[in-house]
Every structure is written in C-alpha cells, then in structure tokens.
C-alpha positions as CSV (number, residue, x, y, z in Angstrom):
1,M,-20.1,4.4,3.0
2,P,-16.7,2.4,2.7
3,P,-16.8,-0.8,3.8
4,V,-16.3,-1.3,7.8
5,A,-13.7,-4.3,6.8
6,V,-12.0,-6.3,4.3
7,F,-11.4,-9.8,4.4
8,N,-8.3,-11.2,3.4
9,D,-8.0,-15.5,2.6
10,S,-4.3,-16.0,1.9
11,S,-5.5,-20.0,0.7
12,F,-6.9,-18.2,-2.5
13,L,-3.5,-17.1,-3.4
14,T,-2.5,-20.8,-3.4
15,T,-5.0,-21.5,-6.3
16,L,-3.2,-18.7,-8.6
17,D,-1.1,-19.3,-11.6
18,D,2.2,-17.0,-11.6
19,R,0.9,-14.5,-13.5
20,D,-2.1,-13.6,-11.7
21,W,0.2,-14.3,-8.4
22,R,2.9,-11.8,-9.5
23,S,0.1,-9.1,-10.9
24,G,-1.0,-8.0,-7.7
25,I,2.6,-7.1,-6.3
26,S,3.0,-4.3,-8.9
27,E,-0.2,-2.4,-6.5
28,A,2.1,-2.7,-3.6
29,V,5.1,-1.4,-5.4
30,K,2.9,1.3,-6.6
31,V,1.9,2.7,-3.2
32,A,5.4,2.2,-1.7
33,L,6.9,4.3,-4.4
34,I,4.5,7.3,-4.0
35,K,4.0,6.8,-0.5
36,D,6.4,4.6,1.8
37,A,10.5,4.4,0.6
38,S,10.8,1.9,3.6
39,F,7.9,-0.4,2.3
40,F,9.8,-0.3,-1.0
41,D,13.0,-0.8,0.2
42,W,11.5,-3.9,1.9
43,I,10.4,-5.4,-1.4
44,E,13.2,-4.6,-3.4
45,A,14.8,-6.4,-0.4
46,N,12.3,-9.4,-0.7
47,A,11.6,-9.3,-4.3
48,Q,12.7,-13.0,-4.9
49,A,10.9,-14.3,-2.0
50,L,7.6,-12.7,-3.5
51,A,8.8,-14.3,-6.7
52,T,8.9,-17.8,-5.5
53,R,5.7,-17.6,-3.7
54,D,6.8,-17.3,-0.6
55,A,4.0,-17.6,1.5
56,A,5.1,-15.2,4.5
57,T,6.4,-12.7,2.8
58,M,3.4,-12.3,0.5
59,D,1.3,-12.2,3.9
60,Y,3.0,-9.3,4.8
61,L,3.1,-7.2,1.8
62,I,-0.6,-7.4,1.3
63,H,-1.1,-6.4,5.3
64,R,1.1,-3.6,4.6
65,C,-0.2,-2.4,1.0
66,A,-3.9,-2.6,2.9
67,Q,-2.6,-0.4,5.6
68,M,-1.9,2.2,3.4
69,H,-4.2,2.1,0.8
70,L,-6.7,2.5,4.2
71,Q,-4.9,5.7,5.3
72,H,-5.1,7.1,1.8
73,I,-8.9,5.8,1.6
74,S,-9.6,7.6,5.3
75,G,-7.7,10.7,4.5
76,G,-11.1,12.8,3.7
77,D,-11.8,11.5,-0.2
78,P,-12.3,7.7,0.0
79,F,-14.3,8.1,-3.4
80,E,-11.8,9.6,-5.0
81,M,-14.2,13.0,-6.2
82,G,-11.4,15.2,-7.0
83,S,-9.4,15.5,-10.2
84,S,-6.3,13.8,-7.9
85,R,-5.9,10.1,-7.5
86,P,-2.6,9.1,-6.4
87,L,-3.0,5.6,-6.5
88,D,-3.3,5.3,-9.7
89,F,0.3,6.0,-10.4
90,G,1.6,4.0,-13.4
91,H,-1.7,3.4,-14.3
92,W,-2.6,6.3,-17.1
93,S,-0.6,3.9,-20.0
94,A,-1.9,0.7,-18.0
95,H,-5.6,1.1,-18.8
96,K,-4.6,1.8,-22.4
97,L,-2.1,-1.0,-23.0
98,E,-4.7,-3.8,-21.5
99,Q,-6.8,-2.4,-24.6
100,L,-4.1,-2.3,-26.6
101,T,-3.4,-6.0,-26.4
102,N,-7.1,-6.8,-26.1
103,F,-6.6,-8.0,-22.8
104,E,-3.9,-10.2,-23.3
105,L,-1.7,-8.3,-20.6
106,R,-2.8,-9.0,-16.6
107,H,-3.6,-5.6,-15.2
108,G,-0.8,-5.8,-12.5
109,E,1.3,-6.7,-15.7
110,A,0.1,-3.6,-17.6
111,V,1.1,-1.1,-14.3
112,A,4.1,-2.9,-13.8
113,I,4.9,-1.3,-17.2
114,G,3.4,1.7,-16.6
115,I,5.3,2.0,-13.2
116,A,8.3,1.5,-15.4
117,M,8.0,4.0,-17.9
118,D,6.6,6.9,-15.2
119,S,9.6,6.3,-13.4
120,L,11.5,6.6,-16.2
121,Y,9.9,9.2,-17.0
122,S,10.2,11.1,-13.6
123,Y,14.2,10.5,-14.3
124,Q,14.7,11.8,-17.4
125,L,13.0,15.3,-15.7
126,G,15.6,15.1,-13.1
127,W,13.5,14.1,-10.0
128,I,15.0,10.7,-9.7
129,T,18.2,9.6,-10.0
130,E,19.3,7.0,-12.1
131,H,20.4,5.0,-9.0
132,D,16.6,5.2,-8.3
133,A,15.6,4.6,-11.3
134,N,17.5,1.4,-11.8
135,R,16.5,0.2,-8.7
136,I,12.8,0.4,-9.6
137,L,13.0,-1.6,-13.0
138,T,15.3,-3.9,-11.3
139,T,12.6,-4.8,-9.0
140,L,10.0,-5.2,-10.7
141,R,12.2,-7.1,-13.0
142,T,13.3,-9.6,-10.1
143,L,9.7,-9.6,-9.2
144,G,9.1,-11.8,-12.9
145,F,7.7,-8.9,-14.7
146,S,8.9,-7.8,-18.5
147,L,9.0,-4.3,-18.4
148,Y,8.0,-3.8,-22.6
149,Q,5.5,-4.9,-24.5
150,P,5.5,-4.1,-28.6
151,M,2.0,-2.2,-28.7
152,L,4.2,0.4,-26.7
153,D,5.9,1.4,-30.0
154,A,2.3,1.0,-32.6
155,N,2.1,3.8,-34.7
156,N,4.8,5.5,-33.0
157,S,3.5,5.1,-29.6
158,T,0.1,7.3,-30.7
159,G,-2.2,4.5,-29.6
160,V,-0.5,4.3,-26.0
161,L,-0.2,8.2,-25.6
162,K,-4.5,8.3,-26.7
163,G,-4.3,7.1,-22.9
164,L,-3.7,10.6,-21.6
165,A,-6.6,12.0,-23.1
166,E,-8.9,8.7,-21.9
167,F,-7.2,9.4,-18.8
168,R,-8.0,13.3,-18.4
169,E,-11.7,12.1,-19.2
170,H,-11.3,9.3,-16.6
171,L,-10.9,12.3,-13.9
172,G,-13.8,14.0,-15.3
173,G,-11.7,17.4,-16.9
174,Q,-7.9,18.3,-15.8
175,L,-5.0,16.0,-16.5
176,T,-3.8,15.0,-13.3
177,I,-0.6,12.6,-13.5
178,M,1.3,11.0,-10.7
179,L,5.1,11.3,-11.1
180,L,8.1,10.5,-8.5
181,E,10.2,13.3,-6.9
182,A,11.9,10.7,-4.8
183,I,11.1,7.1,-3.8
184,G,8.2,7.0,-1.2
185,R,7.6,11.0,-2.6
186,G,4.9,11.3,-5.3
187,V,4.4,14.3,-6.7
188,E,1.3,15.4,-9.4
189,V,1.8,17.5,-12.9
190,H,-0.8,18.1,-15.4
191,E,0.6,17.4,-18.9
192,M,3.2,14.9,-19.9
193,N,5.8,15.5,-23.2
194,P,5.2,13.0,-25.7
195,D,9.0,12.9,-26.8
196,L,9.7,12.0,-23.1
197,I,7.2,9.1,-23.3
198,R,8.4,7.5,-26.6
199,Q,12.0,8.2,-25.0
200,A,11.2,6.2,-21.8
201,I,9.7,3.6,-24.2
202,A,12.7,3.2,-26.6
203,T,14.8,2.9,-23.2
204,L,12.5,0.1,-21.9
205,K,12.9,-1.3,-25.2
206,E,16.7,-1.6,-25.8
207,Q,16.6,-2.8,-22.2
208,E,14.5,-5.9,-23.1
209,Q,16.4,-6.4,-26.2
210,Q,20.1,-6.4,-24.1
211,A,18.5,-8.9,-21.3
212,Q,17.2,-11.2,-24.3
213,L,21.2,-11.6,-25.7
214,V,22.7,-12.3,-22.3
C-alpha cells in the first residue's frame, strides 16, 4: 500500500549544499511541465528566489510538487505497473548520464539536462514553440543548472543513446517516452530519432559555449 502520509521537515533543507538544494527543484520543473502550466509559470517567475534559497518560496514549491505527485499516484496505478511512467519525463537520458559520469552528476542535475534535451526534441518535432523551449531552458539556467555535460558527446553520443534501450527494459518492454506538446501537457511516444537527439545535444553544447564567452 502507498504510505498514508509523507512528512517534510523544512529545516533539513538548511543542511544541504547548493547543488543538493538545487537538484530537488528539477523534479518540480518536470511535473509542472507535463501537468500544470500555471505551476511552471510560477517556477519561472520565482526561479531566482529558489536559486538564492528563499525558504518560503521553496516551501511552496515542495508542497505543490507533493500535491501533484499525490494526484498522480492516486490515479489508479500507484506502483506504475503499466508501460507508461509520465513522471519519468527527462529521465531516460538522466539515468544514463549519471552512470556515464560515475555519479559525479547529482540525479537532479542529470534530470535538468534530460528535461532540456527532451524539451528541445519536442521543439524540433514542432510540438512546442521556440519561445516555450527557450523559457524552459532559461528557467533551468536561472535555477543554476548547467545544461551540457561532455559525456553527452562521448562516442558520437552512443553512450547516452544506450539509455533508450535501457529505459525500454526499465519499463518492461515497450519504449514509452514522455515529451511535451505544450507547457503543462505531456504526450507519450514510443520511438525517438537518434539524429534529432544529437541535434538537441549539439544545441545545448553550442549554447553552453556561447554562455562561457559572455
């Protein structure tokens, strides 16, 4: 059975360093992007306060994020026994990146990169606008995330692309990836184009290089 309650002790957050503080926020960005555009708008507007560790802002983020996860798991498949796991948005590459970096990357840092990749991929398919893709990337960067990691390019990206096959196994058979058809609305696909994935990685790398020149 799912737990009857989850207790959050906000004072624990004060013990975290900046990387661990930030890492948890990517899971809130994830659930907002696939389920609630207004929550993403709020995160976007409050990204700087979250990055500078404003306690009241973080408390609201955690509470709203917990509400949304509860709504999901109480929807009839709490243990995600089916082939669809919408809360894994951004995670197929994140899991692989953690391995490729020998877990130097925090989970949340890898998820932020995964969200950026899959948001760009959704844009390349014409499902979200360039403006919305840029909003997502800008929000993640304002929160303090780096959206490029050199292992994304290792062996012509074959390393990270192996994450697709491993994610298929993780789901027990059919590949099911959550992408975006709009901010706040996810859509499932059952295949991904490796060339478009590489294109998304190239975009993130180029943007990272440009930011370093500024």
